[in-house]
N, C-alpha and C positions, 0 to 999 in steps of 0.2 A: 451412616457411614458417608462422607463428600465423596459425590463421584472425580477420577483424578482423570486429567487432559492432558495426552501427550503432548509434547512441545519437542520437536528435534531443537537441538542447539546448536549453532552454525557460528564459526568462525567469524564471520558477518555475513549482514542482510544484505541478499540483493537481488533483482529480479534474477538472474540465473541461479543463484546459490537456493534460493525457494522453489526452484526448478516451474516457475511460472515466463518463464519466454514465452510469447506467444508463437502458434504453428501455422502459417499464412492457411494452412487449408481451416482448420477453425476459424477462421478470421474472416473468409470468405462466406461460410458456412454462414457466419455471424450479422455479415452485411445482405447476405440474401436473405433471411430469418425477418432481420431488423430495418434491414432499407441501410443508402450508403452514407456513412460516418456515425455508424453506431459504434459505441463505445463497449468492447470485451471485455469485461470487470478481473481482472489480474489477482493482485492485494492488496491489502491493506495496511500501512506499515505505519506505527508510531511507535512514541516512546518519550523519553527526557534524556536531552541530549545537554552533555556537559564540557563536551572540547570537540574538538577536531587535528586534525593530520593531514597534511594535502600528499597527493601522490601523481603519480604519473604509467601508464600503463601504456606500451606498446605509442607511445608518444599522444597520447591524448590524458591533459589530466584531470581530476578524480578530486574531492573532497571524501575523506571518510569520518563519520563521526562518531564520536566514544560516548558511550554514557548506559543506557539501561533500553533495550528498543524487543517490538513483537514486530512480527508480519504474520498476516494470516490471509493465506492463500483462496481462490473463491472456491475452491473446494469444502475449507473449511480446515485445513493442515496449520497448523500453528510452527512456527518457528521463535527464536527467545537470541538475541545474541547480545555482546556489547558495543560492536563496530557495524556500523550502517552505512552502504554507497546507494545515495539517492539519484535517478532519474529525472530526465528533463529542467524545471526550472526551481523545483523542491530544495536544491542546496543553496541556490541562493537567498530564499527566503528565511532556512535555517542559520546560514553563516551568516547573514545581515542580522539575526534576532542574537546570536551568539554574540556578535560583534558590538555590538548595545548594552549587553552587561558590562562593558568595559574591565576593567583594573581588575573591579570590586569580585565577578565572574557569578557565580554560580549556576542555575541550569533552563531550558528551554524547555517546553514539553510541545510534542507535531503530533499530529497523522495526516495521511494523504491517502486520501485513493488514488488507486496505479489501476490501469486499463490501456486497451490497445486499439487501433482501428484500422482496416483492410488503407493503404494508399499505395496505387498503381508506380507515381510518382518517385517514392521515397526507396531508397537504396535496398532496405531491407522491409520494402511492401507494405510497411508499415508504422507506423506513430503512435510513441505511448501517447496515453493522455493523463495528464496529473491533477487530482483535484485538492484540496484543503479540505478535510473533513471538521476539526475545529481550528478555527484560532491560534497559534503560534504563538506562546505565552511561560513566561518563569514560573519558575518555582513553585510547579505543581506536584506531587507523587504522582507516579503513574500508577495507580491505583486510583484516584480521581481522574485520572487521563480516562483510565478506563470506563468511567462509570458515565463519564461524558457520550462513548463511545455507544453505550448502550441501547440509547434513540437510533444508534442508524447500527442497530443487530446485522440488521437484515444484511448492509452492504459489507461486513465482515465474517458472514457465517455464511456457511456452507445452505444453498435451497433445498427444503424438505422436497421429499421424490413430488409428495402430493404438486406442489407450488409449482416445480421444476414445468409440466405440462400442463398450469394451468387447473382452475377445481371445476368443471363444467358446470356441476351441481350445484357450486357457489356462489356463481357469476350471475346464473342463472335468476337465484334466488335476490339478487342484487337490483336486480332488474325491476 
């Protein structure tokens, strides 16, 4: 019998709804351990986008993308939704790809890693870091997108307990 994975269904995928908002204390600890500018992974968001709606929240404009989306938090928790609001420059890339389809319509696949690093000068004391995992492209189903992400599985799945602290025996064997 196949293993079942619990995926939380959300009204929309955002950093907040996936409970991945960075905590200042954790970012400072990450900076101390890994150095200035070290990015702490938060989640990977990917999916198939077929449309969008512009919105406004407290005077801040945003784009709600519509389609089929999945987010995997750094600890391995999984979320799915038919709507997604992306941070940083990611919406511009996706919006541009959707507009390039023109009146013919269609869908666009995408995948972004979202992280954050401590920044004393920022109002929130952190800055989001967004990186593209796969090139944004049109008309591939989500299953193909997930297979592309398989090569990046360490980036979207929780670290194993032995890997989190480093395997001293394995490290010694490599030398």
